[in-house]
C-alpha positions in Angstrom: 130.2 130.1 114.4 129.5 126.7 112.0 132.3 124.7 114.5 130.1 125.9 117.3 127.1 125.6 115.9 127.9 121.7 115.1 129.7 121.5 118.8 126.7 122.6 120.1 124.3 120.0 118.3 126.1 116.7 119.3 126.5 118.3 122.6 122.7 118.6 122.7 121.8 115.6 121.0 121.8 112.8 124.0 119.4 115.0 126.1 117.6 116.1 124.0 116.5 113.7 121.6 118.6 110.1 122.5 117.4 109.7 125.9 114.1 111.4 125.6 113.5 108.6 123.3 114.7 105.7 124.8 113.3 107.0 128.1 109.5 107.0 126.9 110.2 103.9 124.7 111.3 101.9 128.2 108.2 103.9 129.9 105.9 101.5 127.1 107.6 98.6 127.3 109.2 97.9 130.4 106.5 95.6 132.5 106.0 93.9 129.0 109.1 92.4 128.8 109.6 92.1 132.0 106.4 89.5 131.8 107.9 87.9 128.7 111.1 87.2 131.0 109.1 86.0 133.5 107.2 83.9 131.3 111.0 82.8 129.7 111.8 81.5 133.1 108.4 79.8 134.0 108.5 77.7 131.0 112.3 76.4 132.0 110.9 75.1 135.4 109.9 71.5 135.9 106.5 72.8 136.7 103.2 70.8 135.7 101.7 72.2 132.2 98.3 73.7 133.6 100.6 75.7 135.9 102.4 77.5 132.6 99.3 77.7 131.2 97.3 79.5 134.1 100.0 81.1 134.6 100.4 82.5 130.9 97.1 83.4 130.6 97.4 85.3 133.4 100.7 87.2 132.4 98.9 87.7 128.7 95.4 89.6 130.4 97.6 91.5 132.7 99.5 92.4 129.4 95.9 93.4 127.7 94.9 95.3 130.6 98.0 97.1 130.6 97.8 98.5 126.6 93.9 98.5 126.5 92.8 98.8 130.3 89.3 98.3 130.7 88.4 98.1 127.3 90.9 94.7 127.4 86.9 93.0 127.8 86.7 93.7 123.8 89.6 91.9 122.6 87.9 88.6 125.5 85.2 88.9 124.2 86.4 88.2 120.3 88.3 85.4 121.5 85.8 83.6 123.9 83.0 84.2 120.8 85.6 82.7 117.9 86.3 79.7 120.7 82.7 78.4 121.0 82.2 79.2 117.2 85.1 76.7 116.9 83.5 74.6 119.2 80.2 74.4 118.2 81.6 74.4 114.4 84.2 71.6 115.0 82.7 68.7 112.3 82.3 70.5 110.0 84.6 71.3 106.9 83.9 75.1 106.4 84.4 76.5 110.3 87.3 78.9 108.6 83.9 80.3 107.1 82.3 80.6 109.3 84.9 81.8 111.8 85.5 84.8 109.2 82.0 85.6 108.8 81.9 86.1 112.8 85.0 88.1 113.6 83.9 90.5 110.1 80.7 90.7 111.7 81.9 91.5 114.7 85.1 94.1 113.4 82.0 95.7 111.5 79.9 96.7 115.0 82.9 97.7 116.7 83.5 100.5 113.8 79.5 100.7 113.5 78.3 100.4 117.4 80.2 99.5 120.5 82.4 101.7 121.1 83.5 105.3 120.4 85.9 105.6 117.5 88.7 106.8 119.7 88.8 103.9 121.9 88.6 101.6 118.7 90.8 102.8 116.5 93.5 102.6 119.9 91.8 98.4 119.8 92.2 98.5 116.2 95.3 99.5 116.0 97.0 96.9 117.9 96.4 94.2 115.2 97.5 96.5 112.3 101.2 96.9 111.0 102.1 100.8 110.1 105.8 101.2 111.0 108.8 99.0 111.7 110.0 101.0 114.8 113.2 98.3 114.9 114.5 98.8 111.4 114.2 102.7 112.0 116.1 103.0 115.2 118.5 100.6 114.3 118.3 100.4 110.6 120.3 98.1 108.2 120.6 100.7 105.4 118.7 103.8 104.6 116.4 101.8 102.0 115.0 99.8 105.0 114.7 103.0 106.8 112.8 104.2 104.2 110.2 100.9 103.7 110.0 100.8 107.5 109.1 104.2 108.0 105.3 104.3 106.9 104.6 100.8 106.0 101.2 101.4 104.2 102.9 104.3 102.1 105.4 102.8 101.2 103.2 100.0 99.7 101.1 102.5 97.8 104.1 104.2 96.5 105.9 101.1 95.1 102.9 99.7 94.0 101.8 102.8 92.1 104.5 105.2 91.4 107.6 103.1 91.6 106.6 100.3 89.5 105.3 102.1 86.9 108.0 104.4 86.4 110.5 101.6 86.5 110.6 101.7 82.8 112.5 105.3 82.0 115.3 103.5 84.5 115.8 102.5 88.1 117.2 106.0 89.3 114.9 108.2 87.6 111.7 105.3 88.7 113.3 106.7 92.7 113.3 109.9 92.1 109.7 110.2 90.8 109.1 107.9 93.6 110.2 110.6 96.4 108.9 113.1 94.0 105.5 111.9 93.9 106.1 111.3 98.5 107.4 115.4 98.8 104.1 116.2 96.4 101.9 113.9 98.9 103.5 115.3 102.1 102.9 118.7 100.7 104.8 121.2 98.9 107.5 122.5 101.7 110.5 123.3 101.1 112.2 121.6 103.9 110.2 118.3 103.7 111.3 118.4 99.5 114.9 118.7 100.0 114.9 115.8 102.5 112.8 113.5 100.4 115.0 114.5 97.5 118.3 113.9 99.5 116.9 110.6 100.9 116.4 109.7 96.5 120.0 109.9 96.1 121.0 108.2 98.9 119.5 105.6 99.0 120.0 105.1 95.2 123.7 105.2 96.1 123.3 102.8 98.8 121.4 100.5 97.2 123.7 100.1 94.0 127.0 100.4 96.1 125.7 97.4 98.3 124.9 95.5 95.6 128.1 95.9 93.6 130.0 95.0 97.0 127.9 92.0 97.2 128.9 90.3 93.9 132.5 91.4 94.8 133.1 90.2 98.1 129.8 87.0 97.4 128.7 88.5 100.8 125.7 89.5 102.3 125.7 93.0 102.4 123.0 94.1 100.5 120.8 96.8 101.3 118.5 94.6 103.0 118.9 90.8 104.4 119.7 88.4 102.0 117.5 84.9 102.2 118.5 82.1 103.9 119.3 80.6 100.2 120.7 82.9 99.0 124.5 82.2 96.4 126.2 84.4 98.7 129.3 82.7 99.7 130.5 84.6 102.3 127.2 85.1 105.1 128.0 85.1 108.2 132.0 86.2 108.4 133.2 89.0 110.7 134.4 91.1 108.2 130.7 90.8 106.6 129.1 92.0 110.1 131.7 95.0 110.6 130.7 96.0 107.0 127.4 96.1 107.5 127.7 97.5 111.1 129.5 100.2 108.9 126.3 100.9 106.6 124.2 101.2 109.8 126.2 103.9 111.4 126.4 105.6 107.4 122.6 104.9 107.9 122.2 107.0 111.1 124.6 109.7 110.6 122.3 109.9 107.4 119.0 110.2 109.9 120.7 112.1 112.1 121.6 114.9 109.4 118.2 115.0 107.6 116.2 115.3 111.0 118.2 118.3 111.9 116.1 120.6 109.8 112.8 119.8 112.0 112.0 121.6 114.8 109.0 120.4 116.9 109.0 123.9 118.7 108.0 125.6 115.3 104.3 125.3 113.5 105.5 124.7 110.0 101.8 125.9 108.9 102.4 129.3 110.2 105.8 129.7 108.9 106.8 131.6 105.6 108.0 129.7 103.4 111.3 131.6 102.8 112.3 131.6 106.6 112.0 127.7 106.3 113.9 127.3 103.4 116.7 129.5 105.2 116.8 127.9 108.1 117.0 124.6 106.2 120.2 125.4 104.3 121.6 127.6 107.0 121.3 124.1 109.9 122.7 121.5 106.9 125.5 124.9 106.3 126.5 124.6 109.9 126.5 120.6 109.7 128.9 121.7 106.5 126.6 119.7 104.2 128.3 116.4 105.5 125.5 114.0 104.5 125.8 115.4 100.9 129.4 114.4 100.5 129.5 110.9 102.3 126.8 110.3 99.3 129.0 111.6 96.7 132.0 109.9 97.9 130.0 107.1 97.4 129.0 107.2 94.0 133.3 108.1 93.3 133.7 104.9 95.0 130.5 102.9 93.5 131.8 104.6 89.9 135.6 103.0 90.1 134.2 99.2 91.8 131.7 99.5 89.0 
């Protein structure tokens, strides 16, 4: 029964998750990608500068309309207002201050008077960094996934929970942070189980890759190394292969942990015992793969320590 369930899970994964996600993503961005490609080709041609600039302006207006429709007028109005103030204050040494005050007043008017809340939040959201989807869909590591999934929440937990708990040790700080995240997301078994599992997975992955980076002097840490790092091996083929292997492992963990969530189920109406049983049953059908892999990584880390 367990083998059949695993086989059915992997058979339904492309049609139930991968293909719809890719299709919806392409529906959202294909026109933007075409515009970027056309602009790139346009600038490679030997055309006059004013033709290139007018074409990119037209492409920018179309992109605004594509995402904001007629509400793009508020973005255009703000841009014109900024240009006007910069022109009027072009001889002033504090034009930056005037410009900041102008933008602040405009944003406050937008929050309070200019348009309804739903559309304004859509407009304002275009300038807010809430998540890094590429780091989640194509992760370098599980550490990158959990820090890129919800940027404001990640910063809050890192600043007020993780740093405060560091005096008890890194592992304790990591587990306290995930426990706090579980409490903030609501006391639910499947959420708590996923978050606590993430705590073990991310910690073991972090210390293992840190140790391997020291042994091989290679850029294989959980986070991408800065350009001036002291590692000797940066762009060798085997370095890329190791990072790709850990990326594939992160995708495995994400698929495994996400298998307990069902979009057709309202967890607020489900009994906690049913949710607990569903979580344990789902992971049992998958032979606790991710947990065993994590345990194997910990054993390997202890061997190379």
